[in-house]
C-alpha angles and dihedrals in degrees: 000000000000124000111236122227121243117260120243118194115207121198114227106209111061095006113047095012131052091223096150091053091052092048092048091050090050092048091048092052096040097048100027093239131118116246127159137189089262088064091061100090096153138020091260102039111172111228092183104251093041140008124237092248093051089049090051091049089050096047106036097068086063109089092196090056092053094045091053095053113116127242112245109263110262094018096108092057091043091052092051092051093042093049090060090061106032146013107265122214126177125224138181142168092222115144122260094259089065099045100096094044090047092053089049091050092051093046093045093051103033108015126245108345134158110257124192127200107205142149091224119032089186090070092062116104103258145120100222137026135187119197139150094225115091096208091054095054092044091052091048092048091050087055090055099261123134103243134198123200107205110217116247131156090260094057105027099096139110094261091056093045092049091050094049094048088065095051131085118213093027121108122188105213132189096193144020090246089064090058092052091048092050092048091051090052090051093057 
């Protein structure tokens, strides 16, 4: 009988993928303004001529746009280290029109991997989850999963930090190395 490895669910947008950078670059080109990831302080940041959500809805039906999005710096190394300890599965809440391009993006950048398209990643059968969305990691923690909130401009604020301090099983992390360190201390 073989012992199975724990399952670790990795969010795509904001964790594995630099989606906000790609959206900001598109908005900057399209509207001749300068916006950066640091300007994205909420999911629906208003850039003036367009909101972040409207920009996502405009760009994500374009397969070429998705396939050109960058991998988050440091993620490749993290994935290699993580894969030695756990089974990695990818998950996202992207809309149906982006599913095929998303699968292609994951496979192009990381090889064949299982990718789930779900409203709630916390409901997936797993032991660990990393996401950039506070509500998602809280839901996962409440379901008994060890959860990592990956720091981004839209979640790195006092309200988030005060909320996380009160929670068990939720770790606010600034880097992928922190996740590996925490996992090693859990062993």
